[in-house]
PDB file of the backbone (N, CA, C, O) and the ligand in Angstrom, with CONECT records:
HET     ZN  A 101       1
ATOM      1  N   MET A   1     111.564  92.869  88.128  1.00  0.00           N
ATOM      2  CA  MET A   1     111.522  93.806  87.082  1.00  0.00           C
ATOM      3  C   MET A   1     111.806  95.187  87.633  1.00  0.00           C
ATOM      4  O   MET A   1     111.196  95.554  88.637  1.00  0.00           O
ATOM      5  N   GLN A   2     112.683  95.969  87.051  1.00  0.00           N
ATOM      6  CA  GLN A   2     113.001  97.321  87.568  1.00  0.00           C
ATOM      7  C   GLN A   2     113.046  98.248  86.466  1.00  0.00           C
ATOM      8  O   GLN A   2     113.620  97.957  85.417  1.00  0.00           O
ATOM      9  N   ARG A   3     112.439  99.408  86.663  1.00  0.00           N
ATOM     10  CA  ARG A   3     112.460 100.471  85.652  1.00  0.00           C
ATOM     11  C   ARG A   3     112.646 101.776  86.326  1.00  0.00           C
ATOM     12  O   ARG A   3     112.406 101.882  87.529  1.00  0.00           O
ATOM     13  N   SER A   4     113.070 102.796  85.601  1.00  0.00           N
ATOM     14  CA  SER A   4     113.307 104.102  86.158  1.00  0.00           C
ATOM     15  C   SER A   4     111.936 104.712  86.450  1.00  0.00           C
ATOM     16  O   SER A   4     111.073 104.787  85.576  1.00  0.00           O
ATOM     17  N   LEU A   5     111.754 105.155  87.729  1.00  0.00           N
ATOM     18  CA  LEU A   5     110.513 105.790  88.134  1.00  0.00           C
ATOM     19  C   LEU A   5     110.234 107.082  87.402  1.00  0.00           C
ATOM     20  O   LEU A   5     109.104 107.344  86.990  1.00  0.00           O
ATOM     21  N   SER A   6     111.320 107.931  87.235  1.00  0.00           N
ATOM     22  CA  SER A   6     111.096 109.262  86.681  1.00  0.00           C
ATOM     23  C   SER A   6     110.488 109.204  85.305  1.00  0.00           C
ATOM     24  O   SER A   6     109.774 110.129  84.919  1.00  0.00           O
ATOM     25  N   SER A   7     110.746 108.137  84.534  1.00  0.00           N
ATOM     26  CA  SER A   7     110.202 108.019  83.207  1.00  0.00           C
ATOM     27  C   SER A   7     108.664 107.752  83.187  1.00  0.00           C
ATOM     28  O   SER A   7     108.016 107.897  82.151  1.00  0.00           O
ATOM     29  N   LEU A   8     108.120 107.371  84.328  1.00  0.00           N
ATOM     30  CA  LEU A   8     106.768 107.038  84.410  1.00  0.00           C
ATOM     31  C   LEU A   8     105.853 108.130  85.054  1.00  0.00           C
ATOM     32  O   LEU A   8     104.624 108.074  84.999  1.00  0.00           O
ATOM     33  N   GLN A   9     106.527 109.090  85.647  1.00  0.00           N
ATOM     34  CA  GLN A   9     105.748 110.022  86.505  1.00  0.00           C
ATOM     35  C   GLN A   9     104.951 111.054  85.711  1.00  0.00           C
ATOM     36  O   GLN A   9     104.090 111.717  86.288  1.00  0.00           O
ATOM     37  N   HIS A  10     105.214 111.224  84.356  1.00  0.00           N
ATOM     38  CA  HIS A  10     104.556 112.276  83.659  1.00  0.00           C
ATOM     39  C   HIS A  10     103.037 112.011  83.396  1.00  0.00           C
ATOM     40  O   HIS A  10     102.276 112.926  83.082  1.00  0.00           O
ATOM     41  N   ASP A  11     102.667 110.815  83.528  1.00  0.00           N
ATOM     42  CA  ASP A  11     101.235 110.443  83.304  1.00  0.00           C
ATOM     43  C   ASP A  11     100.358 110.777  84.551  1.00  0.00           C
ATOM     44  O   ASP A  11     100.650 110.395  85.684  1.00  0.00           O
ATOM     45  N   LEU A  12      99.307 111.489  84.259  1.00  0.00           N
ATOM     46  CA  LEU A  12      98.380 111.822  85.323  1.00  0.00           C
ATOM     47  C   LEU A  12      97.349 110.658  85.530  1.00  0.00           C
ATOM     48  O   LEU A  12      96.785 110.128  84.573  1.00  0.00           O
ATOM     49  N   VAL A  13      97.152 110.320  86.725  1.00  0.00           N
ATOM     50  CA  VAL A  13      96.315 109.193  87.039  1.00  0.00           C
ATOM     51  C   VAL A  13      95.147 109.729  87.913  1.00  0.00           C
ATOM     52  O   VAL A  13      95.401 110.372  88.931  1.00  0.00           O
ATOM     53  N   PRO A  14      93.926 109.484  87.547  1.00  0.00           N
ATOM     54  CA  PRO A  14      92.839 110.082  88.340  1.00  0.00           C
ATOM     55  C   PRO A  14      92.435 109.288  89.628  1.00  0.00           C
ATOM     56  O   PRO A  14      91.314 108.809  89.796  1.00  0.00           O
ATOM     57  N   ILE A  15      93.435 109.204  90.487  1.00  0.00           N
ATOM     58  CA  ILE A  15      93.141 108.627  91.720  1.00  0.00           C
ATOM     59  C   ILE A  15      93.311 109.697  92.865  1.00  0.00           C
ATOM     60  O   ILE A  15      93.995 110.707  92.698  1.00  0.00           O
ATOM     61  N   THR A  16      92.683 109.429  93.974  1.00  0.00           N
ATOM     62  CA  THR A  16      92.695 110.441  95.023  1.00  0.00           C
ATOM     63  C   THR A  16      93.807 110.281  96.033  1.00  0.00           C
ATOM     64  O   THR A  16      93.822 110.948  97.067  1.00  0.00           O
ATOM     65  N   ILE A  17      94.767 109.364  95.721  1.00  0.00           N
ATOM     66  CA  ILE A  17      95.857 109.125  96.598  1.00  0.00           C
ATOM     67  C   ILE A  17      96.986 110.167  96.290  1.00  0.00           C
ATOM     68  O   ILE A  17      97.252 110.475  95.128  1.00  0.00           O
ATOM     69  N   ASN A  18      97.598 110.664  97.299  1.00  0.00           N
ATOM     70  CA  ASN A  18      98.614 111.754  97.151  1.00  0.00           C
ATOM     71  C   ASN A  18     100.036 111.289  97.587  1.00  0.00           C
ATOM     72  O   ASN A  18     100.169 110.430  98.459  1.00  0.00           O
ATOM     73  N   VAL A  19     101.011 111.825  97.012  1.00  0.00           N
ATOM     74  CA  VAL A  19     102.400 111.542  97.405  1.00  0.00           C
ATOM     75  C   VAL A  19     102.503 112.035  98.880  1.00  0.00           C
ATOM     76  O   VAL A  19     102.005 113.099  99.246  1.00  0.00           O
ATOM     77  N   GLY A  20     103.125 111.262  99.632  1.00  0.00           N
ATOM     78  CA  GLY A  20     103.302 111.580 101.142  1.00  0.00           C
ATOM     79  C   GLY A  20     102.284 110.911 102.023  1.00  0.00           C
ATOM     80  O   GLY A  20     102.454 110.886 103.241  1.00  0.00           O
ATOM     81  N   GLU A  21     101.206 110.354 101.439  1.00  0.00           N
ATOM     82  CA  GLU A  21     100.253 109.646 102.254  1.00  0.00           C
ATOM     83  C   GLU A  21     100.795 108.391 102.838  1.00  0.00           C
ATOM     84  O   GLU A  21     101.730 107.817 102.280  1.00  0.00           O
ATOM     85  N   ASP A  22     100.249 107.924 103.953  1.00  0.00           N
ATOM     86  CA  ASP A  22     100.712 106.641 104.438  1.00  0.00           C
ATOM     87  C   ASP A  22     100.033 105.561 103.651  1.00  0.00           C
ATOM     88  O   ASP A  22      98.851 105.642 103.316  1.00  0.00           O
ATOM     89  N   PHE A  23     100.802 104.561 103.371  1.00  0.00           N
ATOM     90  CA  PHE A  23     100.305 103.394 102.557  1.00  0.00           C
ATOM     91  C   PHE A  23      99.192 102.589 103.307  1.00  0.00           C
ATOM     92  O   PHE A  23      99.389 102.129 104.432  1.00  0.00           O
ATOM     93  N   LYS A  24      98.043 102.445 102.646  1.00  0.00           N
ATOM     94  CA  LYS A  24      96.954 101.657 103.226  1.00  0.00           C
ATOM     95  C   LYS A  24      96.709 100.469 102.372  1.00  0.00           C
ATOM     96  O   LYS A  24      95.776 100.431 101.569  1.00  0.00           O
ATOM     97  N   SER A  25      97.599  99.445 102.560  1.00  0.00           N
ATOM     98  CA  SER A  25      97.581  98.268 101.555  1.00  0.00           C
ATOM     99  C   SER A  25      96.262  97.571 101.542  1.00  0.00           C
ATOM    100  O   SER A  25      95.840  97.110 100.481  1.00  0.00           O
ATOM    101  N   ILE A  26      95.561  97.460 102.686  1.00  0.00           N
ATOM    102  CA  ILE A  26      94.263  96.676 102.698  1.00  0.00           C
ATOM    103  C   ILE A  26      93.145  97.476 102.082  1.00  0.00           C
ATOM    104  O   ILE A  26      92.417  97.002 101.210  1.00  0.00           O
ATOM    105  N   VAL A  27      93.017  98.764 102.577  1.00  0.00           N
ATOM    106  CA  VAL A  27      91.962  99.690 102.070  1.00  0.00           C
ATOM    107  C   VAL A  27      92.118  99.861 100.569  1.00  0.00           C
ATOM    108  O   VAL A  27      91.120  99.967  99.856  1.00  0.00           O
ATOM    109  N   TRP A  28      93.364  99.889 100.071  1.00  0.00           N
ATOM    110  CA  TRP A  28      93.574 100.195  98.622  1.00  0.00           C
ATOM    111  C   TRP A  28      93.699  98.892  97.812  1.00  0.00           C
ATOM    112  O   TRP A  28      94.002  98.959  96.621  1.00  0.00           O
ATOM    113  N   LYS A  29      93.485  97.747  98.393  1.00  0.00           N
ATOM    114  CA  LYS A  29      93.532  96.456  97.693  1.00  0.00           C
ATOM    115  C   LYS A  29      94.868  96.350  96.902  1.00  0.00           C
ATOM    116  O   LYS A  29      94.897  95.975  95.729  1.00  0.00           O
ATOM    117  N   ALA A  30      95.958  96.700  97.605  1.00  0.00           N
ATOM    118  CA  ALA A  30      97.294  96.771  96.920  1.00  0.00           C
ATOM    119  C   ALA A  30      97.701  95.396  96.440  1.00  0.00           C
ATOM    120  O   ALA A  30      97.615  94.398  97.156  1.00  0.00           O
ATOM    121  N   GLN A  31      98.151  95.387  95.187  1.00  0.00           N
ATOM    122  CA  GLN A  31      98.829  94.193  94.629  1.00  0.00           C
ATOM    123  C   GLN A  31     100.213  94.601  94.061  1.00  0.00           C
ATOM    124  O   GLN A  31     100.400  95.592  93.356  1.00  0.00           O
ATOM    125  N   TYR A  32     101.132  93.741  94.441  1.00  0.00           N
ATOM    126  CA  TYR A  32     102.483  94.098  93.978  1.00  0.00           C
ATOM    127  C   TYR A  32     102.608  94.248  92.551  1.00  0.00           C
ATOM    128  O   TYR A  32     102.035  93.468  91.790  1.00  0.00           O
ATOM    129  N   ASP A  33     103.378  95.279  92.107  1.00  0.00           N
ATOM    130  CA  ASP A  33     103.567  95.598  90.674  1.00  0.00           C
ATOM    131  C   ASP A  33     105.004  95.357  90.261  1.00  0.00           C
ATOM    132  O   ASP A  33     105.305  94.460  89.474  1.00  0.00           O
ATOM    133  N   MET A  34     105.951  96.243  90.855  1.00  0.00           N
ATOM    134  CA  MET A  34     107.322  96.145  90.482  1.00  0.00           C
ATOM    135  C   MET A  34     108.160  96.956  91.557  1.00  0.00           C
ATOM    136  O   MET A  34     107.635  97.752  92.335  1.00  0.00           O
ATOM    137  N   ASP A  35     109.467  96.682  91.522  1.00  0.00           N
ATOM    138  CA  ASP A  35     110.360  97.455  92.398  1.00  0.00           C
ATOM    139  C   ASP A  35     111.051  98.559  91.617  1.00  0.00           C
ATOM    140  O   ASP A  35     111.235  98.450  90.405  1.00  0.00           O
ATOM    141  N   PHE A  36     111.423  99.596  92.296  1.00  0.00           N
ATOM    142  CA  PHE A  36     112.192 100.686  91.710  1.00  0.00           C
ATOM    143  C   PHE A  36     113.485 100.889  92.425  1.00  0.00           C
ATOM    144  O   PHE A  36     113.504 100.906  93.656  1.00  0.00           O
ATOM    145  N   ASN A  37     114.576 101.046  91.708  1.00  0.00           N
ATOM    146  CA  ASN A  37     115.820 101.452  92.335  1.00  0.00           C
ATOM    147  C   ASN A  37     115.827 102.981  92.498  1.00  0.00           C
ATOM    148  O   ASN A  37     116.542 103.669  91.769  1.00  0.00           O
ATOM    149  N   THR A  38     115.063 103.506  93.417  1.00  0.00           N
ATOM    150  CA  THR A  38     114.903 104.966  93.623  1.00  0.00           C
ATOM    151  C   THR A  38     114.948 105.209  95.061  1.00  0.00           C
ATOM    152  O   THR A  38     114.436 104.434  95.869  1.00  0.00           O
ATOM    153  N   GLU A  39     115.576 106.315  95.396  1.00  0.00           N
ATOM    154  CA  GLU A  39     115.676 106.663  96.860  1.00  0.00           C
ATOM    155  C   GLU A  39     114.296 107.203  97.295  1.00  0.00           C
ATOM    156  O   GLU A  39     113.619 107.884  96.525  1.00  0.00           O
ATOM    157  N   CYS A  40     113.914 106.905  98.475  1.00  0.00           N
ATOM    158  CA  CYS A  40     112.727 107.373  99.115  1.00  0.00           C
ATOM    159  C   CYS A  40     112.798 108.925  99.292  1.00  0.00           C
ATOM    160  O   CYS A  40     113.844 109.481  99.626  1.00  0.00           O
ATOM    161  N   LEU A  41     111.715 109.546  99.067  1.00  0.00           N
ATOM    162  CA  LEU A  41     111.703 111.060  99.274  1.00  0.00           C
ATOM    163  C   LEU A  41     111.642 111.393 100.772  1.00  0.00           C
ATOM    164  O   LEU A  41     111.848 112.548 101.145  1.00  0.00           O
ATOM    165  N   PHE A  42     111.372 110.432 101.614  1.00  0.00           N
ATOM    166  CA  PHE A  42     110.992 110.768 103.002  1.00  0.00           C
ATOM    167  C   PHE A  42     112.011 110.166 103.962  1.00  0.00           C
ATOM    168  O   PHE A  42     112.120 110.654 105.087  1.00  0.00           O
ATOM    169  N   CYS A  43     112.782 109.112 103.577  1.00  0.00           N
ATOM    170  CA  CYS A  43     113.764 108.583 104.468  1.00  0.00           C
ATOM    171  C   CYS A  43     114.944 108.160 103.590  1.00  0.00           C
ATOM    172  O   CYS A  43     115.031 108.591 102.441  1.00  0.00           O
ATOM    173  N   PHE A  44     115.828 107.348 104.091  1.00  0.00           N
ATOM    174  CA  PHE A  44     117.003 107.024 103.383  1.00  0.00           C
ATOM    175  C   PHE A  44     117.050 105.655 102.693  1.00  0.00           C
ATOM    176  O   PHE A  44     118.103 105.170 102.279  1.00  0.00           O
ATOM    177  N   SER A  45     115.858 105.060 102.591  1.00  0.00           N
ATOM    178  CA  SER A  45     115.669 103.806 101.848  1.00  0.00           C
ATOM    179  C   SER A  45     116.069 103.974 100.456  1.00  0.00           C
ATOM    180  O   SER A  45     115.736 104.999  99.861  1.00  0.00           O
ATOM    181  N   GLU A  46     116.782 103.027  99.856  1.00  0.00           N
ATOM    182  CA  GLU A  46     117.269 103.123  98.426  1.00  0.00           C
ATOM    183  C   GLU A  46     116.394 102.251  97.500  1.00  0.00           C
ATOM    184  O   GLU A  46     116.763 102.030  96.347  1.00  0.00           O
ATOM    185  N   ARG A  47     115.264 101.762  97.978  1.00  0.00           N
ATOM    186  CA  ARG A  47     114.382 101.030  97.114  1.00  0.00           C
ATOM    187  C   ARG A  47     112.948 101.293  97.473  1.00  0.00           C
ATOM    188  O   ARG A  47     112.594 101.302  98.652  1.00  0.00           O
ATOM    189  N   ILE A  48     112.157 101.496  96.532  1.00  0.00           N
ATOM    190  CA  ILE A  48     110.728 101.613  96.746  1.00  0.00           C
ATOM    191  C   ILE A  48     109.923 100.569  95.925  1.00  0.00           C
ATOM    192  O   ILE A  48     110.461 100.047  94.949  1.00  0.00           O
ATOM    193  N   THR A  49     108.748 100.269  96.256  1.00  0.00           N
ATOM    194  CA  THR A  49     107.973  99.206  95.684  1.00  0.00           C
ATOM    195  C   THR A  49     106.721  99.784  95.092  1.00  0.00           C
ATOM    196  O   THR A  49     106.035 100.576  95.738  1.00  0.00           O
ATOM    197  N   GLY A  50     106.398  99.385  93.819  1.00  0.00           N
ATOM    198  CA  GLY A  50     105.203  99.775  93.146  1.00  0.00           C
ATOM    199  C   GLY A  50     104.058  98.826  93.356  1.00  0.00           C
ATOM    200  O   GLY A  50     104.270  97.614  93.325  1.00  0.00           O
ATOM    201  N   TYR A  51     102.863  99.307  93.567  1.00  0.00           N
ATOM    202  CA  TYR A  51     101.717  98.482  93.761  1.00  0.00           C
ATOM    203  C   TYR A  51     100.569  98.964  92.847  1.00  0.00           C
ATOM    204  O   TYR A  51     100.439 100.167  92.623  1.00  0.00           O
ATOM    205  N   ARG A  52      99.792  98.109  92.351  1.00  0.00           N
ATOM    206  CA  ARG A  52      98.480  98.420  91.751  1.00  0.00           C
ATOM    207  C   ARG A  52      97.496  98.631  92.935  1.00  0.00           C
ATOM    208  O   ARG A  52      97.412  97.798  93.838  1.00  0.00           O
ATOM    209  N   VAL A  53      96.769  99.744  92.907  1.00  0.00           N
ATOM    210  CA  VAL A  53      95.832 100.058  93.944  1.00  0.00           C
ATOM    211  C   VAL A  53      94.483 100.477  93.433  1.00  0.00           C
ATOM    212  O   VAL A  53      94.331 100.798  92.255  1.00  0.00           O
ATOM    213  N   GLU A  54      93.508 100.478  94.301  1.00  0.00           N
ATOM    214  CA  GLU A  54      92.199 101.053  94.020  1.00  0.00           C
ATOM    215  C   GLU A  54      91.925 101.981  95.196  1.00  0.00           C
ATOM    216  O   GLU A  54      91.977 101.572  96.356  1.00  0.00           O
ATOM    217  N   ASP A  55      91.621 103.291  94.860  1.00  0.00           N
ATOM    218  CA  ASP A  55      91.394 104.168  95.964  1.00  0.00           C
ATOM    219  C   ASP A  55      89.994 104.073  96.484  1.00  0.00           C
ATOM    220  O   ASP A  55      89.219 103.247  96.000  1.00  0.00           O
ATOM    221  N   GLU A  56      89.629 104.896  97.467  1.00  0.00           N
ATOM    222  CA  GLU A  56      88.338 104.692  98.163  1.00  0.00           C
ATOM    223  C   GLU A  56      87.179 105.118  97.272  1.00  0.00           C
ATOM    224  O   GLU A  56      86.038 104.804  97.609  1.00  0.00           O
ATOM    225  N   ALA A  57      87.394 105.811  96.162  1.00  0.00           N
ATOM    226  CA  ALA A  57      86.434 106.142  95.179  1.00  0.00           C
ATOM    227  C   ALA A  57      86.279 105.096  94.055  1.00  0.00           C
ATOM    228  O   ALA A  57      85.451 105.234  93.155  1.00  0.00           O
ATOM    229  N   GLY A  58      87.092 104.076  94.148  1.00  0.00           N
ATOM    230  CA  GLY A  58      86.989 102.980  93.167  1.00  0.00           C
ATOM    231  C   GLY A  58      87.907 103.202  91.921  1.00  0.00           C
ATOM    232  O   GLY A  58      87.880 102.397  90.989  1.00  0.00           O
ATOM    233  N   HIS A  59      88.700 104.274  91.912  1.00  0.00           N
ATOM    234  CA  HIS A  59      89.569 104.475  90.829  1.00  0.00           C
ATOM    235  C   HIS A  59      90.808 103.663  90.951  1.00  0.00           C
ATOM    236  O   HIS A  59      91.327 103.489  92.053  1.00  0.00           O
ATOM    237  N   THR A  60      91.310 103.150  89.835  1.00  0.00           N
ATOM    238  CA  THR A  60      92.551 102.292  89.870  1.00  0.00           C
ATOM    239  C   THR A  60      93.763 103.071  89.456  1.00  0.00           C
ATOM    240  O   THR A  60      93.676 103.961  88.611  1.00  0.00           O
ATOM    241  N   GLY A  61      94.822 102.771  90.002  1.00  0.00           N
ATOM    242  CA  GLY A  61      96.164 103.371  89.573  1.00  0.00           C
ATOM    243  C   GLY A  61      97.263 102.659  90.205  1.00  0.00           C
ATOM    244  O   GLY A  61      97.089 101.596  90.801  1.00  0.00           O
ATOM    245  N   LYS A  62      98.420 103.242  90.081  1.00  0.00           N
ATOM    246  CA  LYS A  62      99.622 102.601  90.660  1.00  0.00           C
ATOM    247  C   LYS A  62     100.325 103.582  91.555  1.00  0.00           C
ATOM    248  O   LYS A  62     100.386 104.770  91.238  1.00  0.00           O
ATOM    249  N   VAL A  63     100.880 103.103  92.708  1.00  0.00           N
ATOM    250  CA  VAL A  63     101.594 103.967  93.559  1.00  0.00           C
ATOM    251  C   VAL A  63     102.925 103.268  93.871  1.00  0.00           C
ATOM    252  O   VAL A  63     103.002 102.040  93.931  1.00  0.00           O
ATOM    253  N   ALA A  64     103.934 104.055  94.062  1.00  0.00           N
ATOM    254  CA  ALA A  64     105.245 103.578  94.520  1.00  0.00           C
ATOM    255  C   ALA A  64     105.418 103.926  95.980  1.00  0.00           C
ATOM    256  O   ALA A  64     105.294 105.095  96.346  1.00  0.00           O
ATOM    257  N   VAL A  65     105.703 102.947  96.833  1.00  0.00           N
ATOM    258  CA  VAL A  65     105.610 103.060  98.265  1.00  0.00           C
ATOM    259  C   VAL A  65     106.987 102.618  98.816  1.00  0.00           C
ATOM    260  O   VAL A  65     107.565 101.627  98.371  1.00  0.00           O
ATOM    261  N   CYS A  66     107.495 103.407  99.820  1.00  0.00           N
ATOM    262  CA  CYS A  66     108.720 102.980 100.472  1.00  0.00           C
ATOM    263  C   CYS A  66     108.335 101.868 101.482  1.00  0.00           C
ATOM    264  O   CYS A  66     107.401 101.994 102.273  1.00  0.00           O
ATOM    265  N   PRO A  67     109.124 100.769 101.397  1.00  0.00           N
ATOM    266  CA  PRO A  67     108.845  99.666 102.380  1.00  0.00           C
ATOM    267  C   PRO A  67     109.278  99.951 103.733  1.00  0.00           C
ATOM    268  O   PRO A  67     108.860  99.263 104.665  1.00  0.00           O
ATOM    269  N   HIS A  68     110.152 100.993 103.927  1.00  0.00           N
ATOM    270  CA  HIS A  68     110.638 101.335 105.180  1.00  0.00           C
ATOM    271  C   HIS A  68     109.736 102.257 106.007  1.00  0.00           C
ATOM    272  O   HIS A  68     109.357 101.917 107.128  1.00  0.00           O
ATOM    273  N   CYS A  69     109.397 103.417 105.453  1.00  0.00           N
ATOM    274  CA  CYS A  69     108.527 104.396 106.134  1.00  0.00           C
ATOM    275  C   CYS A  69     107.084 104.291 105.667  1.00  0.00           C
ATOM    276  O   CYS A  69     106.203 104.919 106.252  1.00  0.00           O
ATOM    277  N   GLU A  70     106.825 103.505 104.619  1.00  0.00           N
ATOM    278  CA  GLU A  70     105.444 103.262 104.151  1.00  0.00           C
ATOM    279  C   GLU A  70     104.716 104.544 103.752  1.00  0.00           C
ATOM    280  O   GLU A  70     103.524 104.713 104.011  1.00  0.00           O
ATOM    281  N   LYS A  71     105.472 105.447 103.110  1.00  0.00           N
ATOM    282  CA  LYS A  71     104.834 106.619 102.531  1.00  0.00           C
ATOM    283  C   LYS A  71     104.782 106.500 100.992  1.00  0.00           C
ATOM    284  O   LYS A  71     105.662 105.909 100.367  1.00  0.00           O
ATOM    285  N   VAL A  72     103.738 107.071 100.421  1.00  0.00           N
ATOM    286  CA  VAL A  72     103.613 107.021  98.961  1.00  0.00           C
ATOM    287  C   VAL A  72     104.647 108.050  98.384  1.00  0.00           C
ATOM    288  O   VAL A  72     104.633 109.234  98.720  1.00  0.00           O
ATOM    289  N   ASN A  73     105.562 107.510  97.474  1.00  0.00           N
ATOM    290  CA  ASN A  73     106.565 108.297  96.898  1.00  0.00           C
ATOM    291  C   ASN A  73     106.132 108.868  95.515  1.00  0.00           C
ATOM    292  O   ASN A  73     106.605 109.926  95.099  1.00  0.00           O
ATOM    293  N   ALA A  74     105.295 108.201  94.871  1.00  0.00           N
ATOM    294  CA  ALA A  74     104.910 108.592  93.543  1.00  0.00           C
ATOM    295  C   ALA A  74     103.574 107.899  93.098  1.00  0.00           C
ATOM    296  O   ALA A  74     103.231 106.815  93.571  1.00  0.00           O
ATOM    297  N   ILE A  75     102.867 108.556  92.197  1.00  0.00           N
ATOM    298  CA  ILE A  75     101.752 107.975  91.507  1.00  0.00           C
ATOM    299  C   ILE A  75     102.181 107.718  90.068  1.00  0.00           C
ATOM    300  O   ILE A  75     102.731 108.649  89.478  1.00  0.00           O
ATOM    301  N   TYR A  76     102.004 106.635  89.477  1.00  0.00           N
ATOM    302  CA  TYR A  76     102.379 106.346  88.119  1.00  0.00           C
ATOM    303  C   TYR A  76     101.348 105.603  87.394  1.00  0.00           C
ATOM    304  O   TYR A  76     100.358 105.158  87.974  1.00  0.00           O
ATOM    305  N   ALA A  77     101.564 105.449  86.074  1.00  0.00           N
ATOM    306  CA  ALA A  77     100.604 104.761  85.213  1.00  0.00           C
ATOM    307  C   ALA A  77     101.197 103.503  84.656  1.00  0.00           C
ATOM    308  O   ALA A  77     100.534 102.788  83.906  1.00  0.00           O
TER     309      ALA A  77
HETATM  310 ZN    ZN A 101     110.915 105.884 103.124  1.00  0.00          ZN2+
END
């Protein structure tokens, strides 16, 4: 399933994860959500992957992570 990432980014999600953080799949209990045909903000990867996550404060949200450099590219709802 693929959707445009930009259409999802306007929703504010109350999680403490920030764009540019390194992906911590185990700490955040990441579960695969969907793929995005979007270029990574930090490297030249042309695809990023969305995951459902739970941050260290127990808040749930979704993050889009580059599979190449493993940095968070976006927080979405
Ligand atoms: Zn990247």
